[in-house]
C-alpha positions in Angstrom: -54.7 96.1 207.6 -51.4 95.8 205.8 -51.4 95.9 202.0 -47.9 95.1 200.3 -49.2 94.7 196.8 -48.7 98.2 195.6 -51.8 98.0 193.6 -50.3 95.0 191.6 -53.4 93.1 191.2 -53.8 90.8 188.0 -56.2 91.3 185.0 -57.5 87.7 184.9 -60.6 85.8 183.4 -61.9 85.6 186.8 -61.7 89.4 187.4 -63.4 90.4 184.3 -66.2 87.9 184.8 -66.5 89.2 188.1 -67.1 92.7 186.6 -69.5 91.2 184.3 -71.6 89.8 186.7 -72.0 93.6 188.2 -73.6 94.6 184.7 -76.9 96.2 185.4 -76.8 95.8 189.3 -77.7 99.1 191.3 -75.2 99.7 193.5 -74.5 102.1 196.3 -71.6 104.4 196.0 -70.0 106.9 198.3 -72.4 109.6 200.1 -72.6 112.7 198.2 -70.3 115.9 198.5 -73.6 117.9 198.4 -76.8 116.7 199.7 -78.8 119.8 198.6 -77.7 122.3 195.9 -77.3 125.8 197.4 -76.0 129.1 195.8 -72.6 128.4 198.1 -71.9 125.0 196.9 -73.0 126.1 193.3 -70.6 129.0 193.4 -67.7 127.3 194.9 -67.8 124.7 192.5 -68.0 127.1 189.6 -65.0 129.0 191.2 -62.8 126.2 192.8 -63.4 123.7 191.0 -63.4 124.9 187.4 -61.9 128.5 187.6 -65.1 129.7 185.8 -66.4 133.2 187.2 -69.6 133.1 184.9 -72.4 135.2 186.7 -75.0 132.7 186.1 -73.3 130.3 188.0 -71.8 132.9 190.7 -74.0 135.8 191.2 -77.6 135.3 192.2 -78.3 139.1 191.4 -77.4 138.7 187.8 -79.1 134.9 187.8 -82.2 136.7 188.6 -82.4 138.8 185.6 -82.0 135.8 183.2 -84.5 133.5 181.7 -84.0 131.2 184.6 -84.8 133.6 187.6 -82.0 132.0 190.0 -78.3 130.9 189.7 -78.2 127.4 187.8 -75.2 125.1 188.5 -72.3 124.6 185.7 -73.5 121.4 183.7 -71.3 118.7 185.6 -72.1 120.0 189.2 -74.5 117.5 189.3 -71.9 114.8 189.8 -71.1 116.4 193.5 -74.5 115.2 194.4 -76.6 112.1 194.7 -78.0 109.9 197.7 -78.8 106.2 196.9 -82.0 104.4 197.3 -81.4 101.2 195.6 -82.6 98.5 197.3 -80.1 96.0 199.3 -78.2 93.6 197.1 -78.2 90.1 197.9 -75.3 88.1 199.3 -75.1 85.9 196.2 -75.2 88.6 193.8 -72.8 90.8 195.8 -70.6 87.9 196.1 -70.6 87.0 192.3 -69.0 90.8 191.7 -66.6 90.9 194.9 -62.9 91.4 194.2 -63.4 92.3 190.5 -59.9 93.2 189.3 -59.0 94.2 192.8 -55.6 96.2 193.0 -55.5 96.9 189.5 -54.8 100.6 188.5 -57.8 102.3 186.5 -57.9 105.5 184.4 -60.5 108.0 183.0 -60.6 107.4 179.4 -63.3 109.5 178.8 -66.9 110.9 179.7 -70.4 111.4 178.1 -72.9 113.7 179.5 -76.4 114.3 178.8 -78.4 117.1 180.4 -81.9 117.7 180.4 -83.0 120.1 183.3 -81.0 122.8 185.2 -79.9 122.4 189.0 -81.1 125.0 191.1 -80.8 126.1 194.7 -83.2 123.6 196.5 -82.9 120.8 194.4 -82.2 117.4 196.0 -81.0 114.5 193.7 -81.1 110.7 193.8 -78.1 108.8 192.1 -78.7 105.8 190.5 -75.2 103.7 189.6 -74.9 100.4 187.8 -72.0 99.2 185.4 -73.3 99.0 182.1 -70.7 97.3 179.9 -67.3 95.4 180.3 -65.2 94.8 177.3 -61.5 93.8 177.0 -59.1 95.8 174.8 -55.8 96.0 173.6 -53.7 99.1 175.0 -50.4 100.3 174.3 -50.3 101.8 177.7 -51.1 98.8 179.5 -48.5 96.7 177.7 -51.1 95.1 175.3 -54.1 94.1 177.7 -56.7 96.5 179.4 -60.2 96.2 180.4 -62.5 99.3 179.7 -65.5 99.5 182.1 -68.6 101.6 181.6 -69.8 103.2 184.9 -73.3 104.7 184.2 -75.0 107.1 186.3 -78.5 108.4 186.4 -79.5 111.8 188.5 -83.0 112.8 189.2 -84.4 115.3 191.2 -87.0 115.9 193.9 -89.6 116.3 191.3 -89.1 112.8 189.7 -87.4 114.6 186.8 -84.2 113.1 185.2 -81.7 115.8 185.4 -78.8 114.3 183.6 -77.1 111.2 182.6 -73.1 110.3 182.8 -71.0 107.4 181.6 -67.8 107.3 183.0 -65.2 105.0 180.7 -62.4 103.8 182.8 -59.7 101.4 181.5 -57.9 99.3 183.7 -54.3 98.1 183.3 -51.6 96.1 185.5 -49.3 98.3 187.2 -46.3 96.2 186.4 -47.1 96.4 182.5 -47.4 100.3 182.3 -44.5 100.9 184.4 -42.3 98.3 182.1 -43.9 100.0 179.1 -42.6 103.3 180.3 -43.6 105.5 177.6 -44.9 108.2 179.7 -41.7 108.3 181.8 -39.8 110.5 179.5 -41.8 114.0 179.3 -39.5 116.8 179.8 -40.7 119.8 181.9 -41.5 122.7 179.5 -39.2 125.5 180.1 -41.8 128.4 180.1 -40.4 131.9 179.2 -42.0 135.6 180.3 -43.2 135.8 176.6 -45.2 132.3 176.9 -46.7 133.2 180.4 -47.6 136.6 179.0 -49.4 135.1 176.2 -51.4 132.7 178.7 -52.3 136.0 180.9 -53.5 137.7 177.5 -55.9 134.9 176.6 -57.2 134.8 180.4 -57.8 138.4 180.0 -59.5 138.5 177.0 -61.9 135.3 177.8 -65.2 136.0 176.1 -68.7 135.3 178.1 -71.7 135.5 175.9 -73.9 136.2 178.7 -77.0 138.0 178.3 -76.8 138.5 174.6 -78.5 135.6 172.8 -76.7 133.7 170.3 -79.4 132.8 167.7 -79.0 129.9 165.8 -79.5 131.8 162.6 -76.4 133.9 163.1 -74.3 130.5 163.3 -72.1 129.7 160.4 -70.6 126.1 159.5 -67.0 125.8 160.5 -67.4 128.8 163.0 -64.3 128.9 165.3 -65.2 129.5 168.9 -63.2 132.0 171.0 -60.9 129.8 172.6 -59.5 129.7 176.3 -56.6 128.4 178.1 -56.4 126.6 181.6 -53.1 126.2 183.3 -50.1 125.5 183.5 -51.4 123.0 185.9 -50.3 123.2 189.5 -50.9 121.2 192.8 -52.8 124.2 193.9 -55.3 123.5 190.8 -56.0 120.3 192.0 -56.4 121.2 195.7 -59.0 123.6 194.4 -60.7 121.3 192.4 -61.3 118.9 195.1 -62.6 122.0 197.4 -65.6 122.5 195.2 -66.0 118.7 193.8 -65.2 116.7 196.9 -62.9 113.5 196.6 -64.9 112.0 193.8 -65.7 108.4 194.1 -62.7 107.3 196.1 -64.4 108.7 199.5 -60.8 109.8 200.6 -61.0 111.3 204.1 -58.5 112.4 206.5 -57.7 111.0 210.1 -59.6 108.7 211.7 -62.4 109.0 208.8 -59.4 108.0 206.5 -58.4 105.0 208.7 -62.4 103.7 208.5 -62.1 104.2 204.8 -58.6 102.4 204.7 -60.1 99.7 206.4 -63.3 99.5 204.0 -61.2 99.5 200.9 -57.6 98.4 201.7 -56.2 97.8 198.3 -56.7 101.5 197.2 -53.9 102.5 200.0 -50.1 102.0 199.7 -47.0 103.4 201.4 -45.8 106.7 200.8 -42.2 107.8 200.7 -42.5 108.3 204.7 -43.3 104.8 204.9 -47.4 105.0 205.9 -50.3 104.4 204.5 -51.8 106.9 202.0 -54.4 106.8 199.2 -53.2 105.7 195.7 -55.4 108.9 194.3 -52.2 110.9 195.4 -50.8 110.2 191.6 -52.9 113.6 191.1 -50.6 115.8 193.7 -47.5 114.0 194.5 -44.6 113.1 192.0 -43.4 109.9 193.6 -46.5 107.7 193.2 -47.0 108.4 189.2 -43.4 107.0 188.6 -44.3 103.7 190.1 -47.1 103.3 187.5 -45.3 104.6 184.6 -46.2 108.6 184.5 -43.4 111.3 184.5 -45.1 113.2 187.5 -48.2 114.0 188.8 -51.4 114.6 186.4 -54.9 115.8 186.6 -58.2 114.0 186.2 -59.9 113.6 183.0 -63.2 115.1 184.8 -61.1 118.3 184.9 -60.7 118.6 181.2 -64.5 117.5 180.7 -65.5 120.5 182.7 -63.1 122.9 180.7 -64.5 121.9 177.6 -67.9 122.6 179.1 -66.8 125.9 180.3 -65.5 126.8 176.7 -69.4 125.8 175.2 -71.1 127.6 178.2 -68.9 130.8 177.3 -69.9 130.6 173.8 -73.6 129.6 174.0 -74.4 132.4 176.4 -77.4 132.3 179.1 -79.9 131.6 176.7 -78.5 128.2 175.2 -78.2 124.7 176.7 -75.8 121.8 176.6 -77.5 118.7 175.4 -74.9 116.3 175.2 -70.9 116.3 175.5 -68.7 113.1 174.7 -64.9 113.6 175.2 -61.9 111.3 175.0 -58.8 111.5 176.9 -56.0 111.0 174.6 -52.9 111.8 176.8 -51.9 112.7 180.1 -52.1 116.2 181.2 -49.2 116.7 183.8 -48.5 119.2 186.3 -46.7 122.1 184.5 -48.5 121.5 181.4 -51.0 124.4 179.7 -54.2 123.3 178.0 -55.6 125.2 175.2 -59.0 124.7 175.0 -60.7 125.2 171.4 -63.9 124.4 169.2 -65.2 124.7 166.0 -68.8 124.6 164.5 -69.3 121.2 162.4 -73.1 121.3 161.5 -76.4 122.7 162.3 -80.0 121.0 162.0 -83.7 121.5 163.0 -85.9 118.8 164.6 -89.2 120.5 164.7 -89.1 123.7 167.1 -85.5 122.7 168.5 -82.4 124.2 166.8 -79.3 122.1 167.3 -75.8 123.3 166.5 -72.8 120.5 166.7 -69.2 121.3 167.6 -65.9 119.6 167.8 -64.0 120.7 170.9 -60.5 119.6 171.7 -57.7 120.4 173.9 -53.8 120.8 173.0 -51.0 121.5 175.3 -47.5 123.6 175.3 -46.1 120.6 173.4 -48.7 120.8 170.5 -50.0 117.5 171.7 -54.1 116.8 171.6 -54.5 115.6 174.9 -58.5 115.7 174.9 -61.0 115.3 172.0 -64.5 116.0 172.4 -68.1 116.4 170.3 -70.7 118.7 172.3 -74.4 119.0 170.7 -76.0 122.4 172.0 -79.4 124.1 171.8 -79.6 127.7 170.7 -82.7 130.1 170.5 -84.1 131.0 167.1 -85.1 134.3 165.8 -88.1 132.6 164.1 -89.1 130.1 166.9 -88.3 131.6 170.1 -86.5 130.5 173.0 -84.8 126.8 173.6 -86.7 124.1 174.9 -85.2 122.1 177.7 -84.8 118.5 176.9 -86.7 117.4 179.8 -89.7 119.6 178.8 -90.2 117.5 175.4 -91.2 114.7 177.4 -88.8 112.3 175.9 -86.5 111.7 178.9 -87.8 110.4 181.7 -86.1 108.0 184.6 -86.5 104.3 183.9 -88.6 102.4 186.2 -86.7 101.8 189.4 -85.2 98.3 190.2 -86.8 97.2 193.3 -85.2 93.3 193.2 -81.9 91.7 191.9 -83.7 88.4 190.9 -81.1 88.3 187.8 -79.3 85.5 186.4 -75.5 85.9 187.7 -72.8 84.6 185.3 -70.6 81.8 186.9 -67.2 83.2 187.8 
């Protein structure tokens, strides 16, 4: 069980090839945090993970008065769900991908969502996961060499409807390279005064939710600014609350005996903490000691946290009658504990496709130092005064789950 590697794995040609051997192979992941969508878990995700009190996501009495008739989940809630029904992977296929870039730290570089149907209480979700692309790139952060892995997820409800798809982009860099580079070690704490804190509180106070007042496509103008929101200053409490509604994500971190069993399964994910005992490397998100070992100034957030903040901005703006079709974001800088995120958006275009009325939006997050930490592009559907309410993408019949892969008689590249 000992692991002295301290996440010190190396990027090698063999490791990259072993990742490529996983491309297209349906694989199992951790058990879901939520097996079934419920009013409680939807509300807890909205409030605890996202700090979002939108009544469409939190109040069943209010939600019953909307077009949906029930509480609907915030767009990215579905990532807390998903059981796996994929066939067992044959030993030769599994062995060909075993140990790919083991012990090499990885970071979320961006996320691409597409949403087709709402998730409502009572829904049960099947999740399909596979590696869809592996590409080697240069990275200033990684000292020159990094590997980008595309993690693709498809979410299908009990009615066989494709609810959403998600691609997470992760880049792998060697710990020694990022630590030696050290470009993120010199990030000073921001000195908040009462005036700045009062400004943050003022923006929280006047945050606008469109709610039940439809935002019609005809009323939107090009270059229109969205009413910005603020999130932060980021604290350890915020990270703990994120996990209360989200679960522990893909790392399957658990406490005590369950934690021991997970460490036995994935020993390279555990390193010794300042007390000299084994702890999950994921603690870079809530402890300040561990991040310094991988070239960071202090603990930092998750890329998915900022994805949700961008979606929060858009949900506020489109109201109950709108629909987020797709969202793409890139993580440009780390968001450290103590940082404040100003979330903004601007309309960049409008178009019509038959009865469907689309609006394109650029969204971004800027910290208190004036640095853009995240950029994004979002496409939404809005109701039309002339053509009526939004049609869900799933209703058009254009989005259907692919046939389930039931065997792995694929050619595996030589490692």
